[in-house]
Backbone as numpy.savetxt, mean C-alpha at the origin, in Angstrom:
# Nx Ny Nz CAx CAy CAz Cx Cy Cz
0.74 18.97 10.83 0.07 18.96 9.52 -1.32 18.35 9.59
-1.80 18.01 10.78 -3.15 17.47 10.92 -3.29 16.02 10.50
-2.21 15.37 10.14 -2.27 13.97 9.70 -2.15 13.06 10.92
-2.90 11.96 10.88 -2.88 11.00 11.98 -2.00 9.81 11.63
-2.04 9.41 10.35 -1.33 8.22 9.90 -0.13 8.59 9.04
0.88 7.74 9.09 2.03 7.92 8.20 1.73 7.33 6.82
0.90 6.29 6.78 0.55 5.69 5.49 -0.78 4.96 5.55
-1.52 5.04 4.44 -2.75 4.27 4.24 -2.38 3.13 3.30
-2.72 1.90 3.66 -2.32 0.73 2.89 -3.47 0.24 2.01
-3.20 0.11 0.71 -4.19 -0.39 -0.25 -3.70 -1.74 -0.75
-4.54 -2.75 -0.66 -4.17 -4.11 -1.06 -5.41 -4.80 -1.61
-5.23 -5.88 -2.42 -6.40 -6.60 -2.94 -7.12 -7.29 -1.80
-8.44 -7.17 -1.77 -9.21 -7.71 -0.66 -10.00 -8.96 -1.02
-9.73 -9.51 -2.20 -10.42 -10.75 -2.58 -9.75 -11.91 -1.85
-10.54 -12.84 -1.38 -9.97 -13.92 -0.58 -9.71 -15.15 -1.45
-8.54 -15.18 -2.08 -8.12 -16.36 -2.83 -6.87 -16.88 -2.14
-6.40 -18.04 -2.56 -5.22 -18.60 -1.89 -4.00 -17.69 -2.05
-3.85 -17.02 -3.20 -2.71 -16.12 -3.38 -2.81 -14.94 -2.41
-4.03 -14.56 -2.05 -4.21 -13.40 -1.19 -3.79 -13.69 0.24
-3.67 -14.98 0.59 -3.31 -15.32 1.97 -1.99 -14.68 2.37
-0.96 -14.77 1.51 0.31 -14.17 1.87 0.18 -12.66 1.93
-0.56 -12.06 0.99 -0.71 -10.61 0.97 -1.39 -10.14 2.26
-2.43 -10.84 2.68 -3.11 -10.47 3.93 -2.18 -10.67 5.13
-1.43 -11.74 5.13 -0.46 -11.97 6.21 0.55 -10.82 6.22
1.02 -10.43 5.04 1.97 -9.33 4.91 1.37 -8.03 5.45
0.12 -7.73 5.06 -0.54 -6.48 5.45 -0.85 -6.45 6.94
-1.35 -7.55 7.49 -1.80 -7.55 8.89 -0.72 -7.94 9.89
0.33 -8.65 9.45 1.34 -9.13 10.40 2.71 -8.48 10.15
3.25 -8.68 8.95 4.62 -8.24 8.67 4.75 -6.72 8.65
3.88 -6.04 7.88 3.98 -4.57 7.79 3.85 -3.90 9.16
2.80 -4.21 9.94 2.71 -3.56 11.26 3.90 -3.89 12.16
4.40 -5.13 12.08 5.53 -5.50 12.92 6.75 -4.64 12.58
7.07 -4.53 11.30 8.25 -3.77 10.90 8.00 -2.26 11.03
6.97 -1.76 10.34 6.79 -0.31 10.24 6.26 0.32 11.52
5.37 -0.36 12.22 4.82 0.23 13.45 5.67 -0.12 14.67
5.89 -1.41 14.90 6.59 -1.84 16.12 8.08 -1.51 16.11
8.73 -1.71 14.94 10.19 -1.53 14.91 10.62 -0.15 14.42
9.79 0.52 13.62 10.21 1.81 13.05 9.38 3.00 13.55
8.29 2.74 14.28 7.53 3.82 14.89 6.54 4.54 13.99
6.18 3.95 12.85 5.18 4.57 11.97 3.78 4.16 12.40
2.77 4.90 11.94 1.38 4.55 12.20 0.71 4.30 10.86
0.23 3.08 10.66 -0.42 2.70 9.41 -1.94 2.68 9.58
-2.64 2.95 8.48 -4.09 2.76 8.45 -4.36 1.61 7.50
-4.93 0.54 8.03 -5.18 -0.66 7.24 -6.68 -0.94 7.25
-7.26 -1.03 6.05 -8.68 -1.33 5.93 -8.92 -2.70 6.55
-9.97 -2.81 7.35 -10.25 -4.08 8.02 -9.70 -4.11 9.43
-8.75 -3.22 9.71 -8.21 -3.11 11.06 -8.54 -1.74 11.65
-8.44 -0.70 10.84 -8.61 0.67 11.33 -9.89 1.35 10.86
-10.67 0.66 10.04 -11.98 1.19 9.63 -13.00 0.26 10.27
-13.91 0.85 11.01 -14.76 0.07 11.90 -16.01 -0.46 11.19
-16.51 -1.62 11.63 -17.75 -2.16 11.08 -18.88 -1.16 11.32
-19.72 -0.99 10.35 -20.85 -0.07 10.49 -20.53 1.33 10.00
-19.26 1.65 9.84 -18.88 2.96 9.29 -19.19 2.96 7.80
-19.56 4.11 7.28 -19.74 4.22 5.84 -18.36 4.07 5.22
-18.13 2.93 4.53 -16.79 2.59 4.05 -16.21 3.69 3.15
-17.02 4.17 2.20 -16.51 5.15 1.23 -16.00 6.42 1.92
-16.80 6.99 2.80 -16.35 8.23 3.45 -15.25 7.95 4.47
-15.29 6.78 5.11 -14.23 6.43 6.06 -12.89 6.30 5.34
-12.90 5.65 4.18 -11.68 5.49 3.39 -11.13 6.86 3.00
-12.02 7.70 2.50 -11.60 9.03 2.06 -11.00 9.84 3.22
-11.67 9.82 4.37 -11.18 10.57 5.54 -9.83 10.04 6.00
-9.68 8.71 6.04 -8.41 8.13 6.51 -7.28 8.48 5.54
-7.58 8.48 4.24 -6.54 8.84 3.27 -6.11 10.29 3.43
-7.09 11.17 3.68 -6.76 12.58 3.86 -5.92 12.80 5.11
-6.03 11.87 6.06 -5.27 12.00 7.31 -3.97 11.20 7.26
-3.60 10.74 6.04 -2.37 9.96 5.86 -1.34 10.73 5.04
-0.09 10.59 5.42 0.99 11.29 4.72 1.41 10.57 3.44
1.24 9.26 3.38 1.64 8.46 2.23 0.53 7.46 1.92
0.56 6.94 0.70 -0.31 5.84 0.29 0.59 4.70 -0.12
0.39 3.54 0.45 1.15 2.36 0.04 0.20 1.46 -0.72
0.53 1.18 -1.99 -0.30 0.29 -2.81 0.48 -0.99 -3.07
-0.12 -2.13 -2.71 0.50 -3.43 -2.98 0.05 -3.90 -4.35
0.99 -3.98 -5.27 0.68 -4.42 -6.63 0.78 -5.94 -6.69
-0.33 -6.57 -7.09 -0.36 -8.02 -7.25 -1.11 -8.33 -8.54
-0.97 -9.55 -9.03 -1.74 -9.95 -10.23 -3.23 -9.79 -9.95
-3.62 -10.12 -8.73 -5.04 -10.03 -8.36 -5.56 -8.60 -8.47
-4.76 -7.64 -8.02 -5.15 -6.23 -8.09 -5.31 -5.80 -9.55
-4.39 -6.28 -10.39 -4.41 -5.90 -11.81 -5.56 -6.57 -12.54
-5.79 -7.86 -12.26 -6.81 -8.62 -12.99 -8.22 -8.40 -12.47
-8.34 -7.72 -11.33 -9.64 -7.51 -10.73 -10.54 -6.72 -11.67
-11.73 -7.25 -11.90 -12.68 -6.57 -12.78 -13.24 -5.33 -12.10
-13.44 -5.45 -10.80 -13.98 -4.31 -10.06 -12.83 -3.50 -9.50
-12.68 -2.30 -9.97 -11.61 -1.46 -9.45 -11.96 -1.05 -8.03
-11.02 -1.15 -7.16 -11.23 -0.84 -5.76 -11.46 0.66 -5.60
-12.46 1.00 -4.80 -12.78 2.40 -4.54 -11.60 3.13 -3.91
-10.95 2.46 -2.93 -9.83 3.13 -2.26 -8.69 3.42 -3.23
-8.49 2.53 -4.19 -7.44 2.75 -5.19 -7.76 3.97 -6.05
-9.03 4.11 -6.45 -9.44 5.27 -7.26 -9.22 6.57 -6.50
-9.68 6.61 -5.27 -9.53 7.82 -4.45 -8.05 8.13 -4.25
-7.26 7.10 -3.95 -5.83 7.29 -3.72 -5.15 7.90 -4.93
-5.42 7.34 -6.09 -4.76 7.84 -7.30 -5.25 9.24 -7.66
-6.53 9.50 -7.40 -7.05 10.85 -7.64 -6.31 11.85 -6.74
-6.21 11.52 -5.45 -5.52 12.42 -4.50 -4.07 12.62 -4.89
-3.42 11.54 -5.31 -1.99 11.61 -5.63 -1.74 12.40 -6.92
-2.56 12.16 -7.93 -2.27 12.75 -9.24 -2.96 14.09 -9.46
-4.21 14.20 -9.10 -4.96 15.43 -9.38 -4.68 16.48 -8.32
-4.85 16.09 -7.05 -4.64 17.06 -5.98 -3.17 17.18 -5.62
-2.39 16.18 -6.05 -0.93 16.20 -5.88 -0.52 16.44 -4.42
-1.28 15.88 -3.49 -0.96 16.15 -2.09 -0.50 14.92 -1.31
-0.47 13.76 -1.95 -0.07 12.56 -1.24 0.92 11.77 -2.09
2.02 11.38 -1.49 3.02 10.58 -2.19 2.60 9.12 -2.15
2.78 8.43 -3.28 2.41 7.02 -3.38 3.67 6.16 -3.34
3.61 5.08 -2.57 4.69 4.09 -2.53 4.11 2.80 -3.11
4.69 2.33 -4.20 4.20 1.11 -4.85 5.08 -0.07 -4.47
4.46 -1.09 -3.87 5.18 -2.30 -3.51 4.76 -3.40 -4.47
5.69 -3.87 -5.28 5.40 -4.92 -6.25 5.60 -6.26 -5.55
4.48 -6.88 -5.16 4.52 -8.06 -4.31 4.82 -9.35 -5.08
4.59 -9.32 -6.37 4.93 -10.45 -7.23 5.27 -9.88 -8.60
5.94 -10.65 -9.42 6.36 -10.13 -10.71 5.14 -9.78 -11.54
5.05 -8.52 -11.91 3.91 -8.05 -12.67 4.15 -8.24 -14.17
5.42 -8.20 -14.56 5.75 -8.31 -15.99 5.49 -6.99 -16.67
4.85 -7.05 -17.84 4.55 -5.81 -18.56 3.49 -5.05 -17.79
3.65 -3.74 -17.71 2.70 -2.93 -16.96 1.51 -2.50 -17.82
1.41 -3.02 -19.04 0.37 -2.60 -19.98 -1.05 -2.79 -19.48
-1.27 -3.80 -18.61 -2.63 -4.06 -18.14 -3.01 -3.17 -16.95
-2.03 -2.47 -16.40 -2.34 -1.57 -15.28 -3.11 -0.36 -15.76
-3.89 0.24 -14.87 -4.57 1.47 -15.26 -3.53 2.56 -15.50
-3.90 3.49 -16.35 -2.97 4.51 -16.81 -2.34 5.31 -15.67
-3.12 5.63 -14.65 -2.59 6.42 -13.54 -1.48 5.68 -12.81
-1.63 4.35 -12.64 -0.58 3.57 -11.99 0.66 3.50 -12.88
0.47 3.33 -14.18 1.61 3.31 -15.10 2.37 4.63 -15.04
1.65 5.73 -14.92 2.28 7.06 -14.83 3.16 7.16 -13.59
2.63 6.70 -12.45 3.39 6.75 -11.20 4.62 5.84 -11.29
4.46 4.65 -11.87 5.59 3.73 -12.02 6.67 4.36 -12.90
6.24 5.02 -13.98 7.20 5.66 -14.88 7.95 6.78 -14.16
7.26 7.51 -13.28 7.87 8.61 -12.53 8.83 8.13 -11.46
8.44 7.12 -10.69 9.23 6.76 -9.51 9.58 5.30 -9.38
9.01 4.42 -10.20 9.31 3.00 -10.09 8.56 2.33 -8.95
8.89 1.08 -8.72 8.25 0.31 -7.65 9.34 -0.25 -6.74
8.94 -0.69 -5.56 9.85 -1.41 -4.67 9.43 -2.86 -4.77
10.35 -3.71 -5.20 10.00 -5.11 -5.47 10.26 -6.01 -4.27
9.21 -6.75 -3.90 9.33 -7.78 -2.87 9.86 -9.01 -3.58
10.95 -9.56 -3.10 11.52 -10.75 -3.73 11.39 -11.93 -2.78
11.39 -13.11 -3.35 11.18 -14.32 -2.55 12.17 -14.42 -1.39
13.43 -13.96 -1.59 14.39 -14.12 -0.49 14.00 -13.29 0.73
13.13 -12.28 0.54 12.67 -11.50 1.69 11.77 -12.34 2.60
11.17 -13.38 2.04 10.24 -14.17 2.84 10.98 -15.02 3.87
12.31 -15.22 3.68 13.08 -16.00 4.65 13.18 -15.22 5.96
13.51 -13.92 5.88 13.61 -13.08 7.07 12.80 -11.80 6.85
11.46 -11.91 6.74 10.67 -10.71 6.44 10.66 -9.72 7.61
11.04 -10.18 8.80 10.97 -9.31 9.97 12.21 -8.45 10.17
13.15 -8.48 9.24 14.36 -7.66 9.41 14.16 -6.28 8.81
14.07 -5.24 9.65 13.86 -3.89 9.11 15.09 -3.38 8.37
16.20 -4.10 8.45 17.42 -3.67 7.77 17.60 -4.30 6.40
16.62 -5.08 5.94 16.74 -5.65 4.60 16.61 -4.52 3.57
17.11 -4.76 2.38 17.08 -3.76 1.32 15.64 -3.28 1.07
14.70 -4.22 1.06 13.29 -3.89 0.81 12.77 -2.88 1.82
12.95 -3.18 3.12 12.41 -2.30 4.16 13.14 -0.97 4.21
14.44 -0.97 3.89 15.17 0.29 3.83 14.60 1.18 2.73
14.26 0.57 1.57 13.66 1.35 0.48 12.30 1.89 0.89
11.50 1.07 1.58 10.17 1.53 2.03 10.35 2.69 3.01
11.24 2.53 3.99 11.46 3.59 4.98 11.98 4.88 4.35
12.79 4.76 3.32 13.32 5.93 2.61 12.17 6.76 2.02
11.11 6.08 1.60 9.96 6.77 0.99 8.90 7.21 2.00
9.05 6.77 3.23 8.09 7.15 4.27 8.45 8.53 4.81
7.47 9.20 5.45 7.79 10.53 6.05 8.72 10.35 7.24
9.38 11.42 7.60 10.26 11.38 8.78 9.39 11.26 10.02
9.82 10.44 10.97 9.02 10.28 12.20 9.52 11.23 13.26
């Protein structure tokens, strides 16, 4: 199908103390479980997009070469005044072009979804989210936990 990646990962990139766990999750836990233990190939901004590359076109190209989009939902992502470019492109591809499946990982309790952008609310209404719970942090490296099984169920076949 011409795709290089199994999933493109979208996460809040602001560096606050709450973001530390999210970045650890994106750069350490996800690759360990999904790439090392399950054989998937992820595209992660900051790891797979090179310095000096035109970020906007690089993001778009990497998304087009990905079978899934994984969006990490956090309070920071919702409260961010500046909407992330990659999030806009991802939702456009998923909803308008209807060619990419979105996997939503709720990393912390979001509560009411009213503050989310309409496109995200639509996807949540259609398919729901996969919720990361605190007990997963005890053994986050177990690919057999309920959380990782749900993620793998939504990933393409390897």
